[in-house]
TIVEXKOL-400749 format. One record per residue (C-alpha): x, y, z; residue in one letter. Coordinates in pm, 1 decimal. Layout:
N
xx / yy / zz / code
X / Y / Z / a;
...
//
This chain:
379
xx / yy / zz / code
-1531.0 / 2790.4 / -134.3 / x;
-1329.1 / 2507.5 / -281.9 / x;
-1538.1 / 2193.6 / -265.2 / x;
-1274.3 / 1924.7 / -305.2 / x;
-993.9 / 1941.5 / -53.6 / x;
-797.1 / 1631.7 / 41.8 / x;
-563.1 / 1647.0 / 341.2 / x;
-293.3 / 1466.6 / 143.0 / x;
-83.7 / 1602.7 / -139.4 / x;
-196.3 / 1450.1 / -473.7 / x;
120.3 / 1240.4 / -500.4 / x;
17.3 / 1054.8 / -184.1 / x;
-262.0 / 892.1 / -385.8 / x;
-75.5 / 826.5 / -708.8 / x;
-23.2 / 456.1 / -631.0 / x;
-395.7 / 391.9 / -585.5 / x;
-559.4 / 640.9 / -821.2 / x;
-809.0 / 457.3 / -1038.9 / x;
-821.2 / 154.8 / -806.4 / x;
-1129.3 / 74.0 / -598.1 / x;
-931.5 / -169.4 / -378.1 / x;
-1245.9 / -372.8 / -300.5 / x;
-1065.7 / -698.7 / -220.7 / x;
-789.4 / -517.8 / -33.7 / x;
-1049.6 / -339.8 / 180.1 / x;
-1224.1 / -667.0 / 259.6 / x;
-896.9 / -831.2 / 361.4 / x;
-792.1 / -532.9 / 572.7 / x;
-1122.7 / -524.1 / 760.7 / x;
-1109.4 / -898.9 / 818.2 / x;
-756.7 / -872.5 / 953.1 / x;
-866.5 / -592.9 / 1185.8 / x;
-1125.9 / -825.2 / 1342.4 / x;
-840.0 / -961.2 / 1552.7 / x;
-876.5 / -642.8 / 1756.9 / x;
-1217.9 / -765.0 / 1872.6 / x;
-1213.2 / -1145.6 / 1859.4 / x;
-988.0 / -1429.9 / 1758.0 / x;
-955.1 / -1472.0 / 1383.1 / x;
-791.2 / -1759.3 / 1195.3 / x;
-542.8 / -1533.5 / 1019.3 / x;
-406.6 / -1804.2 / 791.1 / x;
-752.7 / -1908.0 / 670.0 / x;
-847.5 / -1543.8 / 620.6 / x;
-535.4 / -1483.3 / 409.9 / x;
-605.6 / -1792.2 / 199.0 / x;
-944.5 / -1646.9 / 103.2 / x;
-771.5 / -1355.1 / -72.8 / x;
-518.5 / -1501.1 / -316.3 / x;
-307.5 / -1274.8 / -531.8 / x;
-389.3 / -935.7 / -380.4 / x;
-168.7 / -656.8 / -503.8 / x;
79.4 / -592.9 / -218.6 / x;
132.7 / -230.5 / -319.1 / x;
-239.8 / -153.2 / -318.5 / x;
-289.5 / -335.6 / 12.6 / x;
-5.2 / -146.9 / 177.1 / x;
-115.0 / 192.2 / 41.2 / x;
-478.1 / 131.8 / 140.4 / x;
-366.5 / 49.4 / 495.8 / x;
-123.6 / 341.8 / 510.8 / x;
-371.2 / 600.1 / 388.7 / x;
-638.7 / 471.4 / 627.5 / x;
-388.6 / 460.8 / 919.2 / x;
-431.6 / 86.7 / 956.2 / x;
-76.7 / -42.5 / 906.2 / x;
-82.5 / -160.6 / 1267.9 / x;
-383.2 / -383.9 / 1198.2 / x;
-213.0 / -584.5 / 924.2 / x;
-55.4 / -915.3 / 1030.1 / x;
323.1 / -911.9 / 1047.3 / x;
360.3 / -1286.3 / 992.9 / x;
418.3 / -1368.4 / 626.5 / x;
190.8 / -1675.8 / 642.1 / x;
-99.3 / -1458.4 / 761.2 / x;
-74.3 / -1233.6 / 455.4 / x;
-238.2 / -1313.8 / 119.6 / x;
-37.6 / -1497.1 / -141.9 / x;
188.7 / -1247.9 / -314.9 / x;
184.4 / -1010.1 / -16.4 / x;
436.5 / -1202.5 / 194.0 / x;
700.7 / -953.7 / 79.1 / x;
534.7 / -695.2 / 305.3 / x;
612.6 / -884.5 / 627.3 / x;
962.6 / -739.8 / 698.7 / x;
843.5 / -387.0 / 625.5 / x;
537.7 / -427.2 / 848.6 / x;
752.2 / -557.6 / 1133.9 / x;
989.0 / -264.3 / 1097.7 / x;
702.9 / -13.3 / 1094.1 / x;
549.2 / -178.1 / 1399.7 / x;
876.0 / -132.5 / 1590.9 / x;
901.7 / 229.3 / 1477.7 / x;
544.5 / 298.8 / 1593.9 / x;
617.0 / 139.9 / 1929.2 / x;
927.8 / 352.1 / 1985.8 / x;
758.0 / 670.1 / 1863.1 / x;
450.7 / 621.3 / 2079.4 / x;
651.2 / 531.0 / 2390.5 / x;
852.8 / 849.6 / 2351.8 / x;
530.1 / 1048.4 / 2318.9 / x;
388.5 / 890.7 / 2633.4 / x;
697.6 / 978.7 / 2834.9 / x;
696.5 / 1341.5 / 2716.5 / x;
319.2 / 1366.6 / 2758.0 / x;
349.9 / 1246.7 / 3118.1 / x;
616.7 / 1510.7 / 3186.0 / x;
389.9 / 1785.9 / 3053.5 / x;
96.4 / 1647.1 / 3251.7 / x;
298.7 / 1670.1 / 3571.6 / x;
366.3 / 2037.9 / 3502.2 / x;
1.3 / 2108.8 / 3419.0 / x;
-115.5 / 1930.3 / 3733.7 / x;
131.5 / 2120.0 / 3949.6 / x;
-5.5 / 2446.5 / 3805.4 / x;
-366.8 / 2340.2 / 3866.6 / x;
-451.2 / 2333.9 / 3495.5 / x;
-715.3 / 2073.8 / 3417.1 / x;
-650.7 / 1881.0 / 3098.6 / x;
-708.2 / 1552.7 / 2917.9 / x;
-498.6 / 1363.8 / 2665.7 / x;
-682.0 / 1312.6 / 2336.0 / x;
-632.3 / 1027.1 / 2090.5 / x;
-280.2 / 891.2 / 2059.1 / x;
-130.0 / 579.8 / 2218.2 / x;
-340.0 / 616.3 / 2534.4 / x;
-658.6 / 579.3 / 2331.5 / x;
-508.0 / 282.5 / 2149.4 / x;
-421.5 / 119.4 / 2481.4 / x;
-775.4 / 180.0 / 2611.8 / x;
-947.2 / 51.6 / 2297.3 / x;
-716.4 / -229.9 / 2185.8 / x;
-477.6 / -300.1 / 2474.1 / x;
-192.6 / -200.1 / 2243.4 / x;
-15.0 / 136.4 / 2214.0 / x;
123.9 / 70.2 / 1866.5 / x;
-179.8 / 38.0 / 1640.7 / x;
-119.1 / 378.4 / 1482.9 / x;
179.3 / 615.3 / 1485.3 / x;
127.0 / 922.2 / 1703.4 / x;
377.1 / 1186.9 / 1604.6 / x;
199.2 / 1457.6 / 1809.0 / x;
79.2 / 1477.6 / 2167.9 / x;
-277.9 / 1613.3 / 2177.7 / x;
-384.8 / 1776.9 / 2503.9 / x;
-714.8 / 1957.0 / 2568.9 / x;
-734.1 / 2246.9 / 2816.3 / x;
-1010.8 / 2490.9 / 2897.9 / x;
-1006.0 / 2805.9 / 2679.4 / x;
-965.8 / 3021.5 / 2989.9 / x;
-642.4 / 2837.8 / 3072.3 / x;
-502.6 / 2833.5 / 2719.0 / x;
-250.0 / 3111.2 / 2777.1 / x;
-127.3 / 2970.0 / 3107.2 / x;
-94.5 / 2621.7 / 2956.8 / x;
94.5 / 2756.3 / 2656.2 / x;
336.1 / 2947.3 / 2877.3 / x;
394.5 / 2637.6 / 3087.6 / x;
472.5 / 2420.7 / 2783.4 / x;
707.2 / 2688.5 / 2654.3 / x;
882.4 / 2693.4 / 2991.6 / x;
939.2 / 2320.3 / 2942.1 / x;
1152.9 / 2403.2 / 2636.8 / x;
893.6 / 2390.6 / 2358.1 / x;
861.0 / 2662.9 / 2094.5 / x;
544.6 / 2766.7 / 1913.9 / x;
544.9 / 2692.4 / 1541.4 / x;
319.2 / 2780.0 / 1245.9 / x;
404.8 / 3148.6 / 1276.6 / x;
235.4 / 3233.6 / 946.6 / x;
-90.6 / 3058.3 / 1031.3 / x;
-83.9 / 3051.9 / 1412.2 / x;
-375.3 / 3293.3 / 1446.9 / x;
-587.9 / 3080.0 / 1212.6 / x;
-504.5 / 2760.6 / 1400.7 / x;
-593.7 / 2927.9 / 1729.9 / x;
-913.4 / 3102.9 / 1621.9 / x;
-1073.4 / 2845.4 / 1396.0 / x;
-923.0 / 2509.9 / 1486.2 / x;
-863.0 / 2575.7 / 1853.9 / x;
-503.7 / 2449.9 / 1850.8 / x;
-159.8 / 2580.2 / 1940.2 / x;
137.0 / 2381.7 / 1807.4 / x;
455.2 / 2367.2 / 2011.6 / x;
770.9 / 2178.5 / 1920.4 / x;
1067.3 / 2056.3 / 2119.0 / x;
1361.8 / 2191.2 / 1914.6 / x;
1590.6 / 1912.9 / 2036.8 / x;
1388.7 / 1610.4 / 1924.6 / x;
1108.9 / 1755.9 / 1709.4 / x;
828.4 / 1623.4 / 1929.4 / x;
509.9 / 1827.5 / 1882.0 / x;
247.1 / 1911.4 / 2139.2 / x;
-89.8 / 2016.0 / 1999.6 / x;
-251.9 / 2215.7 / 2277.2 / x;
-626.1 / 2219.2 / 2210.3 / x;
-876.1 / 2465.5 / 2356.0 / x;
-1153.2 / 2349.7 / 2122.4 / x;
-1250.7 / 2014.6 / 1974.3 / x;
-1416.8 / 2109.2 / 1649.5 / x;
-1293.0 / 2284.9 / 1338.3 / x;
-1473.5 / 2548.6 / 1138.3 / x;
-1691.4 / 2381.3 / 875.8 / x;
-1862.5 / 2158.7 / 1131.0 / x;
-2097.0 / 2265.9 / 1413.1 / x;
-1914.9 / 2333.9 / 1738.0 / x;
-2031.3 / 2154.2 / 2052.4 / x;
-2152.7 / 2339.5 / 2357.0 / x;
-2020.3 / 2292.5 / 2711.5 / x;
-1657.3 / 2207.9 / 2642.1 / x;
-1606.6 / 2184.3 / 3018.1 / x;
-1796.2 / 1855.0 / 3022.7 / x;
-1518.5 / 1688.2 / 2823.2 / x;
-1275.6 / 1791.2 / 3097.2 / x;
-1504.4 / 1736.5 / 3396.1 / x;
-1593.7 / 1380.9 / 3290.6 / x;
-1233.9 / 1270.3 / 3245.8 / x;
-1085.8 / 958.0 / 3401.0 / x;
-744.2 / 869.0 / 3532.0 / x;
-558.4 / 617.0 / 3319.9 / x;
-239.4 / 445.7 / 3425.5 / x;
11.5 / 313.7 / 3179.9 / x;
297.1 / 129.2 / 3341.7 / x;
422.5 / 381.3 / 3601.2 / x;
267.9 / 685.3 / 3432.5 / x;
-64.1 / 856.2 / 3510.1 / x;
-280.0 / 1055.4 / 3271.2 / x;
-625.9 / 1211.9 / 3249.0 / x;
-823.1 / 1087.2 / 2949.2 / x;
-1183.2 / 1141.5 / 2830.6 / x;
-1456.2 / 938.0 / 2997.4 / x;
-1597.1 / 647.7 / 2790.9 / x;
-1906.3 / 833.1 / 2661.9 / x;
-1701.5 / 1140.3 / 2567.9 / x;
-1443.6 / 917.5 / 2400.3 / x;
-1724.0 / 801.4 / 2167.0 / x;
-1820.9 / 1162.6 / 2095.9 / x;
-1459.7 / 1257.9 / 2023.3 / x;
-1429.6 / 961.2 / 1785.1 / x;
-1744.2 / 1090.5 / 1612.7 / x;
-1594.0 / 1437.7 / 1577.5 / x;
-1281.1 / 1286.1 / 1420.9 / x;
-1494.1 / 1102.4 / 1166.1 / x;
-1688.5 / 1420.4 / 1087.1 / x;
-1361.7 / 1604.4 / 1021.0 / x;
-1235.3 / 1320.8 / 800.9 / x;
-1558.5 / 1312.5 / 601.2 / x;
-1554.8 / 1689.5 / 549.9 / x;
-1192.2 / 1672.9 / 429.3 / x;
-1252.8 / 1360.0 / 217.9 / x;
-983.4 / 1178.4 / 410.9 / x;
-946.9 / 796.7 / 417.6 / x;
-1068.2 / 703.3 / 765.6 / x;
-1125.8 / 330.8 / 812.1 / x;
-919.0 / 343.6 / 1131.2 / x;
-1152.5 / 612.1 / 1267.1 / x;
-1449.5 / 383.7 / 1205.9 / x;
-1264.1 / 107.1 / 1384.9 / x;
-1194.3 / 341.1 / 1678.6 / x;
-1562.8 / 432.5 / 1701.8 / x;
-1662.3 / 67.7 / 1700.2 / x;
-1410.8 / -11.7 / 1974.4 / x;
-1512.8 / 291.8 / 2181.8 / x;
-1879.1 / 188.8 / 2169.8 / x;
-1787.7 / -171.3 / 2254.1 / x;
-1612.4 / -44.6 / 2569.8 / x;
-1931.1 / 119.1 / 2702.9 / x;
-2120.6 / -40.1 / 2987.4 / x;
-2499.5 / -84.6 / 2940.2 / x;
-2556.1 / 223.8 / 3155.8 / x;
-2308.6 / 428.0 / 2952.5 / x;
-2483.8 / 320.7 / 2632.5 / x;
-2808.7 / 460.7 / 2772.3 / x;
-2630.9 / 789.7 / 2845.1 / x;
-2476.8 / 821.7 / 2497.3 / x;
-2770.1 / 979.7 / 2311.2 / x;
-2873.2 / 1218.6 / 2593.0 / x;
-2512.3 / 1328.8 / 2641.1 / x;
-2472.0 / 1387.5 / 2265.9 / x;
-2785.8 / 1601.7 / 2266.8 / x;
-2669.6 / 1793.9 / 2574.3 / x;
-2347.0 / 1898.2 / 2402.0 / x;
-2518.4 / 1950.4 / 2062.1 / x;
-2342.6 / 1661.7 / 1890.7 / x;
-2633.6 / 1428.3 / 1822.4 / x;
-2615.9 / 1484.0 / 1445.0 / x;
-2237.1 / 1454.8 / 1440.5 / x;
-2271.1 / 1126.9 / 1630.1 / x;
-2549.1 / 1025.2 / 1392.1 / x;
-2324.8 / 1076.7 / 1088.8 / x;
-2045.8 / 879.8 / 1257.2 / x;
-2289.4 / 595.5 / 1327.4 / x;
-2394.9 / 598.6 / 962.4 / x;
-2028.5 / 561.7 / 869.5 / x;
-1988.5 / 279.6 / 1121.4 / x;
-2296.0 / 99.2 / 988.0 / x;
-2175.1 / 138.5 / 628.3 / x;
-1862.4 / -59.4 / 718.6 / x;
-2012.2 / -284.0 / 989.8 / x;
-2389.2 / -322.7 / 926.2 / x;
-2431.3 / -539.5 / 1236.7 / x;
-2317.7 / -248.2 / 1456.1 / x;
-2641.1 / -50.0 / 1403.1 / x;
-2754.1 / 160.5 / 1700.6 / x;
-3111.2 / 296.9 / 1705.8 / x;
-3234.7 / 615.7 / 1865.2 / x;
-3031.5 / 889.1 / 1696.2 / x;
-3083.8 / 1091.6 / 1375.1 / x;
-2903.1 / 974.6 / 1063.3 / x;
-2787.9 / 1271.3 / 852.5 / x;
-2723.9 / 1252.8 / 477.5 / x;
-2983.8 / 982.3 / 427.5 / x;
-2955.8 / 1026.8 / 50.9 / x;
-2613.6 / 861.9 / 51.4 / x;
-2629.3 / 485.8 / 14.8 / x;
-2424.3 / 270.3 / 249.7 / x;
-2218.0 / 148.4 / -45.8 / x;
-2130.3 / 503.6 / -153.0 / x;
-2053.0 / 599.8 / 205.6 / x;
-1826.7 / 298.8 / 245.7 / x;
-1627.0 / 400.6 / -61.3 / x;
-1600.7 / 757.9 / 67.9 / x;
-1461.5 / 622.0 / 394.9 / x;
-1205.7 / 376.7 / 256.3 / x;
-1123.3 / 502.2 / -94.0 / x;
-1219.6 / 871.7 / -127.1 / x;
-983.0 / 912.1 / -422.7 / x;
-1229.1 / 730.4 / -652.3 / x;
-1365.2 / 962.6 / -919.8 / x;
-1738.7 / 1022.8 / -943.9 / x;
-1837.3 / 973.7 / -579.9 / x;
-2145.8 / 1186.0 / -498.4 / x;
-1986.0 / 1399.4 / -229.1 / x;
-2236.1 / 1636.6 / -65.1 / x;
-2145.9 / 2003.1 / -66.9 / x;
-1997.7 / 2150.9 / 249.5 / x;
-2306.7 / 2366.1 / 305.8 / x;
-2527.4 / 2055.8 / 287.9 / x;
-2310.0 / 1873.6 / 541.2 / x;
-2320.6 / 2175.4 / 772.1 / x;
-2697.3 / 2208.0 / 739.6 / x;
-2755.9 / 1840.2 / 817.3 / x;
-2520.5 / 1839.6 / 1115.6 / x;
-2688.5 / 2151.5 / 1252.8 / x;
-3015.4 / 1956.5 / 1256.3 / x;
-3162.9 / 2208.9 / 1015.6 / x;
-3144.7 / 2472.3 / 1293.2 / x;
-3130.0 / 2781.5 / 1071.3 / x;
-2976.2 / 3014.6 / 1330.6 / x;
-2708.2 / 2763.6 / 1424.4 / x;
-2640.0 / 2699.5 / 1056.5 / x;
-2600.3 / 3070.9 / 980.3 / x;
-2362.8 / 3121.0 / 1272.0 / x;
-2150.7 / 2814.5 / 1196.0 / x;
-2149.3 / 2882.8 / 822.8 / x;
-2026.2 / 3237.9 / 887.1 / x;
-1750.6 / 3096.5 / 1109.3 / x;
-1653.0 / 2859.9 / 828.1 / x;
-1644.1 / 3138.5 / 569.7 / x;
-1433.8 / 3361.4 / 795.5 / x;
-1197.6 / 3071.1 / 856.6 / x;
-1149.3 / 3016.1 / 485.5 / x;
-1099.8 / 3388.0 / 422.1 / x;
-834.1 / 3418.6 / 694.5 / x;
-656.2 / 3102.2 / 582.7 / x;
-631.6 / 3221.4 / 222.7 / x;
-517.3 / 3566.2 / 334.7 / x;
-240.1 / 3419.5 / 549.2 / x;
-131.9 / 3177.2 / 277.1 / x;
-104.3 / 3460.4 / 25.9 / x;
151.8 / 3642.0 / 240.0 / x;
522.0 / 3590.6 / 169.6 / x;
652.8 / 3288.3 / 360.5 / x;
884.5 / 3350.3 / 654.8 / x;
1039.0 / 3045.5 / 812.5 / x;
1095.1 / 2998.0 / 1180.6 / x;
914.0 / 2965.8 / 1508.9 / x;
710.6 / 3215.6 / 1699.6 / x;
892.1 / 3329.0 / 2007.7 / x;
//
């Protein structure tokens, strides 16, 4: 199995290859503190004179943190003021994109509710609104909706009846079997709905009792729209899963760490007490433990006791670089089998089952990719 797989094409990293971006990372994290408490943005910018604007922008883009950079020129480091117009434009684009997604997501929710299909909206602008009070922190090009596996076919048919067409014809079976997703696109405006019937990809241990993520959902209102979203404890677990996926794929994921921090900060004292037992009940305690290690590598003061910490051999400094700048050569990335073993809690039977699922996933993916390409949608 190929050990080094980045989710971006190599050219995406060409502007930062060879750069550790230490000062840029420090500035970006300091700027993001405004999501949690008031920060003197001008004083913070003054502490980072002469940052490279290209490296700062690329670091933020790759880590999905453009929306956490200040748009005011005076709140950017000296030499980076040229980014202000571009950041303002991107902020407006994110706002328009995410509002469109909310409107379409609400329309699909109405249809699912009318058909009696339980579902929750994952990630996206609703999560941003819940965590930061702002729907435009990150662009959300897709609408992610989780349904029960037993209702996958009915939900897919309903979304198709709404005018969406299934895409990924070449790899649809792989997406469905091993990533638990069906991708449907509105041919008129290109909006994508990712219909999930699982929440974990092959290569990482799957949770048990998916129904709990649906049963413990909450209603969330945004303006005049109503949605079902994960409950606060399950939102933390989903943020942990996202970080596990990013780590496995060696994907820049500072924004995921920020989301985990915000999700934990939203918990009540009682919900905090329920976090570890709930993680154990759905077999995600080691996935949550890895996510907490990643959180503590970036924010040491955010340490939470009481859960296992996988991959103890990785120092916090190495882990921090893997999170923010995974393109750096020479990082001691653990092998995929080691990650799987640690996240299975060294349960040999679980490891064998999940490792077989991962191997079958890779075999099917390569088989499908080797077939001649045929463009179009699945009808």
